[in-house]
C-alpha positions in Angstrom: 15.0 24.8 -12.6 14.3 24.8 -8.8 16.2 22.3 -6.7 14.8 20.6 -3.6 17.6 22.0 -1.6 17.0 25.6 -2.4 13.2 25.8 -2.5 11.0 26.1 0.6 8.0 25.4 -1.6 5.8 22.5 -0.7 6.5 19.6 -3.1 4.7 16.6 -4.4 5.1 13.0 -3.4 4.8 10.6 -6.3 4.4 6.8 -6.1 4.3 4.4 -9.1 1.6 1.8 -8.7 2.9 -1.1 -10.8 0.6 -3.8 -12.3 1.8 -6.3 -14.9 1.1 -4.8 -18.3 -0.6 -1.7 -16.9 -3.8 -0.7 -15.1 -6.1 -0.7 -18.1 -7.7 -4.1 -18.2 -7.1 -4.4 -21.9 -3.5 -3.2 -21.9 -2.2 -6.8 -22.3 -3.9 -7.0 -25.7 -1.8 -4.2 -27.2 1.0 -5.4 -29.6 3.7 -3.9 -27.4 2.6 -5.7 -24.3 4.0 -9.0 -22.9 1.1 -11.0 -21.4 3.5 -13.0 -19.3 5.1 -9.9 -17.6 3.2 -10.5 -14.3 5.7 -13.2 -13.3 8.8 -11.6 -15.0 11.1 -10.3 -12.4 13.2 -8.4 -15.0 10.1 -6.5 -16.1 9.5 -5.2 -12.6 13.2 -4.4 -12.1 13.2 -2.2 -15.2 10.0 -0.5 -14.2 11.5 0.3 -10.8 14.6 1.7 -12.4 12.5 3.9 -14.6 10.6 5.2 -11.6 13.9 5.8 -9.8 15.2 7.7 -12.9 12.2 10.0 -12.4 13.1 10.5 -8.7 9.7 9.1 -7.6 9.3 8.5 -3.9 8.3 4.8 -4.2 6.8 1.9 -6.1 3.8 -0.1 -4.9 2.4 -3.5 -5.4 -1.2 -4.4 -4.6 -1.9 -8.0 -3.5 -4.7 -10.3 -2.2 -4.5 -13.9 -0.9 -7.0 -15.0 -3.6 -7.0 -15.4 -7.4 -8.9 -12.2 -8.2 -11.3 -11.6 -11.1 -12.0 -13.6 -14.3 -8.8 -15.1 -15.6 -10.0 -14.6 -19.1 -10.2 -10.9 -18.6 -6.6 -9.9 -17.9 -3.3 -11.3 -16.5 -4.3 -12.6 -13.0 -1.3 -14.5 -11.6 1.1 -12.5 -9.5 4.2 -13.0 -7.4 4.2 -12.5 -3.7 5.1 -8.8 -3.4 7.6 -8.8 -0.5 9.6 -11.5 -2.2 9.5 -9.4 -5.4 10.7 -6.4 -3.5 13.8 -8.1 -2.3 14.8 -8.7 -6.0 14.0 -5.1 -6.9 16.0 -3.8 -3.9 19.2 -5.2 -5.5 18.5 -3.5 -8.8 17.8 0.0 -7.3 19.4 2.4 -4.8 16.9 5.0 -3.7 13.3 4.4 -4.6 11.0 3.2 -1.8 9.5 -0.3 -2.0 5.9 -0.8 -0.8 4.0 -4.1 -0.7 0.5 -5.0 0.3 -0.2 -7.5 3.1 -3.4 -8.5 4.8 -4.0 -8.2 8.6 -6.9 -10.7 8.3 -4.9 -13.6 6.9 -1.5 -13.2 8.5 0.0 -13.2 12.0 1.9 -10.2 13.4 5.2 -11.9 14.2 5.7 -13.3 10.7 4.6 -10.1 8.9 6.7 -7.8 11.2 9.7 -10.0 10.6 9.1 -10.0 6.8 8.9 -6.2 6.5 11.8 -5.6 8.8 13.8 -8.0 6.6 12.9 -6.1 3.5 13.9 -2.9 5.2 17.3 -4.4 6.0 17.7 -5.8 2.5 16.9 -2.5 0.9 18.8 -0.3 3.3 15.7 1.4 4.8 13.2 1.6 1.8 10.4 -0.7 2.9 6.7 0.1 3.2 3.7 -1.9 4.2 0.3 -1.2 2.6 -2.1 -2.5 5.3 -5.3 -4.1 4.0 -8.0 -6.1 5.8 -9.1 -8.1 2.7 -12.7 -8.3 1.7 -14.6 -11.2 0.1 -15.5 -14.7 1.0 -13.1 -16.2 -1.6 -10.0 -15.2 0.4 -11.6 -16.5 3.6 -12.1 -19.9 2.1 -8.4 -20.1 1.3 -7.8 -20.1 5.0 -10.4 -22.5 6.2 -13.1 -19.9 6.9 -16.5 -20.0 5.4 -16.9 -16.2 5.1 -15.0 -13.0 5.7 -15.2 -11.5 9.2 -17.5 -8.5 9.6 -16.1 -5.2 8.4 -15.8 -3.7 11.9 -14.1 -6.9 13.2 -11.5 -6.8 10.4 -10.5 -3.2 11.2 -10.5 -3.9 15.0 -8.0 -6.8 14.3 -6.0 -4.5 11.9 -5.5 -1.9 14.6 -4.3 -4.5 17.1 -2.1 -6.1 14.4 -0.3 -2.8 13.8 0.1 -2.2 17.5 1.8 -5.6 17.9 4.0 -5.0 14.8 5.2 -1.7 16.3 6.0 -3.4 19.6 8.0 -6.1 17.8 9.9 -3.6 15.7 10.8 -1.8 18.9 11.7 -5.0 20.8 15.4 -4.4 19.9 16.9 -1.0 20.9 19.2 0.5 18.3 22.3 -0.2 20.3 21.5 -3.8 21.1 24.0 -5.2 18.6 27.5 -4.6 20.2 29.6 -6.9 17.9 32.4 -6.6 20.5 35.0 -9.0 19.3 37.5 -8.2 22.0 35.1 -8.9 24.8 33.4 -11.7 22.9 29.9 -10.1 23.3 27.8 -9.9 20.1 24.5 -8.4 21.6 23.3 -6.8 24.8 20.3 -8.8 26.1 19.4 -5.9 28.4 18.4 -3.9 25.2 16.1 -6.6 23.8 12.6 -6.6 25.1 9.9 -9.2 25.6 6.7 -7.5 24.6 4.2 -9.9 26.2 1.3 -8.6 24.2 -2.1 -10.0 25.2 -5.1 -8.6 23.4 -8.4 -9.5 22.0 -7.0 -11.0 18.8 -3.4 -11.7 19.5 -1.0 -13.1 22.2 2.6 -12.5 21.2 5.6 -12.9 23.6 8.4 -11.5 21.4 11.0 -10.3 20.9 11.4 -10.2 17.1 14.3 -12.2 15.8 15.4 -9.3 13.6 17.3 -6.3 15.0 15.6 -2.9 14.7 15.7 -2.0 11.0 17.1 1.1 9.4 13.8 3.0 9.4 12.8 1.8 12.9 9.4 1.1 11.6 8.8 0.4 7.9 6.5 3.0 6.4 2.8 2.3 7.1 0.4 2.9 4.1 -3.3 2.4 4.3 -5.9 2.3 1.5 -9.4 2.0 3.0 -11.6 5.1 2.7 -14.6 3.8 4.7 -15.3 5.3 8.2 -13.3 2.5 9.8 -10.6 2.8 7.2 -10.2 6.5 7.9 -10.1 5.9 11.6 -7.3 3.4 11.2 -5.4 5.7 8.9 -5.7 8.7 11.3 -4.1 6.6 14.1 -1.4 4.7 12.2 -0.8 5.6 8.5 2.2 7.5 7.2 0.6 7.6 3.7 -2.9 6.9 2.4 -3.7 5.7 -1.1 -7.2 6.7 -2.0 -9.6 7.0 -5.0 -11.7 10.1 -6.0 -13.3 11.2 -9.2 -13.9 14.8 -8.5 -11.9 17.7 -6.9 -14.6 18.4 -4.4 -14.7 14.8 -3.2 -10.9 14.7 -2.9 -10.9 18.0 -1.0 -13.5 16.7 1.5 -11.6 13.5 2.1 -8.3 15.4 2.5 -9.8 17.8 5.0 -11.6 15.1 7.0 -8.5 12.8 7.3 -6.2 15.6 8.3 -8.7 16.6 11.0 -9.0 13.0 12.2 -5.2 12.7 12.3 -5.0 15.9 14.5 -7.8 14.5 16.7 -5.8 11.3 17.2 -2.9 13.4 18.6 -0.7 13.4 15.5 0.6 16.2 13.3 -1.5 16.2 10.2 1.6 17.0 8.1 2.9 13.5 9.0 0.2 11.8 6.9 0.5 12.0 3.2 -2.6 11.6 1.1 -2.1 10.3 -2.4 -5.1 9.9 -4.7 -4.7 7.5 -7.6 -4.6 8.9 -11.2 -4.5 7.0 -14.4 -2.7 9.3 -16.9 -3.4 8.5 -20.6 -0.7 10.7 -22.3 -0.2 11.7 -25.9 1.9 14.2 -27.7 -1.4 15.9 -28.6 -4.8 15.7 -27.0 -6.2 13.8 -29.9 -3.3 11.3 -29.7 -4.1 10.7 -26.1 -7.8 10.3 -26.8 -7.1 7.8 -29.6 -5.0 5.7 -27.2 -7.9 5.8 -24.7 -10.4 4.8 -27.4 -8.1 1.9 -28.6 -7.8 0.5 -25.1 -11.6 0.8 -24.5 -12.3 -1.0 -27.8 -10.2 -3.9 -26.5 -12.3 -4.4 -23.4 -14.4 -7.6 -23.4 -17.6 -6.4 -21.8 -18.8 -9.9 -20.9 -15.9 -10.4 -18.5 -16.0 -6.8 -17.2 -19.8 -7.2 -16.4 -19.1 -10.3 -14.3 -16.6 -8.4 -12.2 -18.9 -5.3 -11.9 -21.7 -7.5 -10.8 -19.5 -9.0 -8.0 -18.5 -5.5 -6.8 -22.2 -4.4 -6.8 -23.4 -7.7 -5.2 -25.9 -8.4 -8.0 -26.3 -11.0 -10.7 -24.7 -10.2 -14.1 -28.1 -10.5 -15.8 -29.3 -7.6 -13.7 -26.8 -5.3 -15.5 -27.9 -5.0 -19.1 -25.1 -3.3 -21.0 -27.0 -0.5 -22.5 -29.1 0.5 -19.5 -28.2 2.4 -16.4 -27.6 0.7 -13.0 -30.8 -0.7 -11.4 -32.4 1.3 -8.7 -32.5 -1.5 -6.2 -28.8 -1.9 -5.5 -27.7 -2.9 -1.9 -27.2 0.1 0.4 -23.7 0.8 1.7 -24.7 -0.5 5.1 -25.3 -3.9 3.6 -21.7 -4.0 2.1 -19.2 -5.9 4.2 -16.1 -5.4 2.0 -14.7 -2.6 -0.1 -17.3 -0.2 1.1 -15.6 3.0 -0.2 -15.0 1.6 -3.7 -18.7 0.4 -3.9 -19.9 3.9 -3.0 -17.5 5.6 -5.5 -18.7 3.4 -8.4 -22.4 3.8 -7.7 -22.0 7.6 -7.3 -20.1 7.9 -10.5 -22.7 6.0 -12.5 -25.6 7.9 -10.9 -23.9 11.3 -11.2 -23.0 11.0 -14.9 -26.1 8.8 -15.8 -23.8 6.2 -17.3 -25.0 3.0 -18.9 -23.4 -0.3 -17.7 -21.3 -0.3 -20.9 -20.1 3.3 -20.3 -19.4 2.5 -16.7 -17.3 -0.5 -17.7 -15.3 1.8 -20.0 -14.8 4.4 -17.2 -13.6 1.7 -14.8 -11.4 -0.2 -17.3 -8.5 2.1 -16.7 -8.3 2.4 -13.0 -11.2 0.5 -11.3 -12.7 3.7 -9.9 -9.5 5.9 -9.8 -9.5 9.1 -11.8 -8.5 8.7 -15.4 -7.1 11.8 -17.0 -6.4 11.9 -20.7 -4.3 14.7 -22.3 -0.8 16.0 -23.2 2.1 16.1 -20.7 1.3 19.7 -19.8 -2.4 18.9 -19.3 -1.5 16.0 -17.0 0.9 18.2 -15.0 -1.8 20.9 -14.8 -4.4 18.3 -13.5 -1.9 17.1 -10.8 -1.1 20.7 -9.8 -4.7 21.7 -9.6 -5.5 19.0 -7.0 -2.2 19.6 -5.2 -2.6 23.4 -4.9 -6.4 23.0 -4.2 -6.0 21.1 -0.9 -7.0 17.7 -2.3 -3.6 15.8 -2.3 -0.1 15.7 -1.0 0.9 13.9 -4.1 -0.4 11.1 -6.3 -0.3 7.3 -6.8 0.6 7.2 -10.5 -1.2 4.3 -12.2 0.1 4.0 -15.8 -2.6 2.5 -18.1 0.1 0.7 -20.1 3.5 -0.6 -19.0 6.3 0.1 -19.5 5.4 2.9 -22.0 3.0 4.7 -19.7 5.5 5.0 -16.9 8.3 6.0 -19.3 6.2 8.8 -20.8 5.2 10.1 -17.4 8.8 10.1 -16.1 10.3 11.6 -19.3 7.6 14.1 -20.2 5.5 15.0 -17.1 8.1 14.9 -14.3 10.3 17.5 -16.0 7.4 19.9 -16.2 6.6 19.4 -12.4 10.3 19.9 -11.7 10.5 23.1 -13.7 7.5 24.4 -11.7 9.4 23.7 -8.5 6.7 21.1 -7.5 8.9 18.0 -7.5 12.5 17.0 -6.5 15.3 17.0 -9.0 17.4 14.6 -6.9 17.1 12.4 -3.9 18.3 14.1 -0.7 17.6 11.2 1.7 18.4 7.5 1.8 15.3 5.9 3.4 11.6 5.9 2.3 10.7 7.9 5.4 13.2 10.6 4.4 11.7 10.7 0.9 8.3 11.4 2.5 9.8 13.9 5.0 9.0 11.8 8.0 11.1 11.3 11.1 12.4 7.9 12.3 10.1 6.7 15.1 11.4 6.7 18.6 11.7 3.3 20.3 8.9 3.0 22.8 10.9 0.5 24.9 14.1 2.5 25.2 14.6 3.1 28.9 13.3 -0.2 30.2 9.6 0.2 29.4 9.3 -3.6 29.2 11.2 -6.7 30.6 14.6 -7.2 29.1 15.4 -10.5 27.5 18.3 -10.9 29.9 16.2 -10.6 33.0 13.5 -12.9 31.7 16.2 -15.6 31.0 17.8 -15.2 34.4 14.5 -15.5 36.2 13.5 -18.5 34.1 16.9 -20.2 34.9 16.5 -19.6 38.7 12.8 -20.5 39.1 11.7 -22.4 36.0 9.0 -19.7 35.7 8.8 -16.6 33.5 7.9 -13.5 35.5 4.2 -13.5 36.0 3.9 -16.7 34.0 3.6 -20.4 34.4 6.3 -22.9 35.1 8.2 -23.5 31.9 7.6 -26.8 30.0 10.7 -29.0 30.2 11.5 -30.9 27.0 12.5 -34.5 27.6 16.1 -35.4 27.5 17.6 -37.2 24.5 17.6 -40.4 26.7 13.9 -40.0 27.5 12.9 -39.6 23.9 
């Protein structure tokens, strides 16, 4: 067996994408499944421990600030993921912890603080999956009639990440002195006021959390539209993506690596991880029977409603035993989830699927590749894309939990380890180290921005911040 220490061979990065009872929409109906698991913290702790036993790089939780889909279809309620990660952090030691958060319906200061806090709680294992959140339903939860335009959401996302980076860098690594003898806890000269003023945000800073173990929590991105790829090329450390064919995955991989280089970054510093839904059996027939059982449990009336929403048509326009209508909206007319819309339409057209067949194909992974077979066949499928220039690793999406993750860890991971394709032990402590990424340098080290101490001195002397207005004076207790 080849160890990570002795082998110079390129190795996979594997992330476990965790979702209640599993990614297949009918998984909750199996006798083994607990339909209440989506709010069971112990369920997720045990899954994280299983993934850590397999030496996986990280676990990941999707999220959206809206009740998604038809509640009759599958478990829909979910816990806020950064809160969930803090509970999981105490039950694990090594595995990375990635949560989704929207740049459209959050503010940079609060989100930067939240992920820095998770990074401290976990000892340097936090990651942020950046999304811009499509759909009018989410907008209405925040007092907005409709979602901002696609380009506007990505423009805001880019500035949001820039502000987060500045806030994470607003404390130098040596700012906390903790000098008991001199009675000095922190060095105000090493804490920066960022004074960001942009199109979407105005943030003074500094952050009220010291620079975290990773410097910047890992940045993950999941959009595959043109705007999404542009954002990933500039900022992402890892990219979760969806492809049905090797050729499509290779094209995306090459394009994004080239865009990353054009953005002035080393393409090796961005890890591309397509999703795969592995339906695993001891024999191929056993795996196929599990797939058939899950598909039989799909309720097509619910699934058709969700498909209609994705395709921006009425459910009655999608007869179950006919192919998709010809007069679907063009991609240019789609303002949210552009890449997923295109993937679904292309899949249906390429394979001439009826709506019923398409629902079955999407039931396991909502457009991600589903692969059914034995542990060796699953390992072969993973290696084919890895060796073929289509992936740096995979986002593993078990169709059923916990059994699907246990089978992958206990039966597929050892095969990948024997082939020298995956680590046999953790050699790093932080999530960045798992992904082979350096800790970012602090852009403010060396007085690139006003120090907190000088700002305070100037304010005390003049009542005015440098370059700013006279400070507002609060009334005294007597005046109140």
